C-alpha positions as CSV (number, residue, x, y, z in Angstrom):
1,X,20.4,5.8,-10.4
2,X,17.4,3.7,-9.8
3,X,19.8,0.7,-9.1
4,X,21.1,2.8,-6.0
5,X,18.4,3.6,-5.0
6,X,17.3,0.3,-5.7
7,X,21.0,-1.0,-3.5
8,X,20.1,1.9,-0.9
9,X,16.9,0.1,0.1
10,X,17.9,-3.1,0.0
11,X,21.1,-2.1,2.3
12,X,18.6,-0.4,4.8
13,X,16.5,-3.6,5.4
14,X,19.9,-6.0,6.0
15,X,19.5,-3.2,9.5
16,X,16.2,-4.8,10.6
17,X,16.4,-7.0,13.0
18,X,13.8,-9.2,12.2
19,X,12.1,-11.5,15.2
20,X,9.3,-13.5,14.3
21,X,8.9,-16.9,12.3
22,X,9.0,-16.5,8.3
23,X,6.1,-19.3,7.0
24,X,3.4,-17.6,8.7
25,X,0.5,-14.6,8.0
26,X,0.6,-13.6,11.7
27,X,2.1,-10.0,13.2
28,X,6.0,-9.5,12.0
29,X,7.8,-7.9,15.4
30,X,11.2,-5.6,13.9
31,X,13.3,-3.0,15.2
32,X,14.2,-0.2,12.9
33,X,16.8,1.6,13.2
34,X,16.1,4.3,11.6
35,X,12.8,7.4,11.4
36,X,11.4,6.5,8.3
37,X,8.2,8.0,6.4
38,X,4.8,6.5,5.3
39,X,2.4,8.3,3.2
40,X,3.9,11.3,4.0
41,X,3.6,10.8,7.5
42,X,7.3,10.0,9.8
43,X,7.7,7.5,12.3
44,X,10.9,7.6,14.7
45,X,12.7,4.7,15.2
46,X,12.0,1.9,17.4
47,X,10.5,-1.4,17.9
48,X,7.7,-2.0,15.8
49,X,4.3,-5.1,15.6
50,X,3.1,-5.2,11.9
51,X,-0.4,-7.2,11.5
52,X,-1.7,-7.5,7.9
53,X,-5.4,-7.9,7.7
54,X,-5.8,-8.3,4.6
55,X,-5.3,-4.9,2.5
56,X,-4.7,-2.3,5.5
57,X,-1.8,-3.4,7.7
58,X,-1.2,-1.7,10.8
59,X,2.1,-0.7,12.2
60,X,2.0,-0.2,15.5
61,X,5.0,0.9,17.7
62,X,6.2,-1.9,20.9
63,X,8.6,-1.1,23.8
64,X,8.1,2.7,25.1
65,X,7.2,3.5,21.2
66,X,4.0,4.9,21.2
67,X,3.3,5.7,16.6
68,X,0.5,3.6,15.1
69,X,-0.9,3.7,11.7
70,X,-3.4,2.5,9.1
71,X,-1.5,1.4,5.7
72,X,-3.4,-0.1,2.8
73,X,-1.1,-2.3,0.5
74,X,-1.0,-4.5,-2.4
75,X,0.0,-7.8,-3.2
76,X,3.5,-7.4,-4.2
77,X,5.1,-9.4,-7.2
78,X,8.1,-10.8,-7.3
79,X,10.5,-12.6,-4.3
80,X,11.6,-11.6,-0.8
81,X,14.8,-9.9,-1.2
82,X,15.8,-11.5,2.3
83,X,15.1,-14.9,1.3
84,X,12.5,-17.3,3.5
85,X,12.9,-14.3,6.5
86,X,10.2,-11.7,7.4
87,X,11.4,-8.2,6.5
88,X,10.9,-4.5,6.2
89,X,12.3,-3.0,3.0
90,X,12.7,1.0,2.8
91,X,13.8,3.2,-0.1
92,X,16.5,6.0,0.6
93,X,14.9,9.7,-1.2
94,X,17.2,12.2,-0.3
95,X,17.7,11.9,3.5
96,X,14.8,9.8,4.4
97,X,14.2,6.3,4.0
98,X,10.3,5.5,2.9
99,X,8.7,2.2,3.3
100,X,7.8,0.2,0.6
101,X,7.5,-2.9,1.2
102,X,6.2,-5.6,4.2
103,X,7.4,-9.4,3.2
104,X,6.0,-12.3,5.3
105,X,7.7,-14.8,3.8
106,X,9.6,-15.9,0.6
107,X,6.6,-15.3,-1.6
108,X,4.5,-13.5,0.3
109,X,5.0,-9.9,-0.2
110,X,2.7,-6.3,0.4
111,X,3.6,-3.4,-1.6
112,X,2.8,-0.2,0.7
113,X,-0.2,1.7,-1.8
114,X,1.4,5.3,-2.8
């Protein structure tokens, strides 16, 4: 069951189109093609800018998307599953996707605090 959930999360991450560079700690712009949940709040599909300010991450909608949310995150262990590309990792749970990790580069990742 865990492998199915992990595979679904990686598959969902593959749908994310990363527009920012990979080896910096600046804002990451992504297009998420599906609604997703962060801390019990559902955010709509759309363009997002992800800004890392230490343990606090700001998710802010772009290009007509007005959603915004602050999220607490801890450094993630391991390596970026997408190599050196910036990527958001989602885990499918029943009928929804939950944001679980944010990777800015191959070795710089953040795990969303539940």
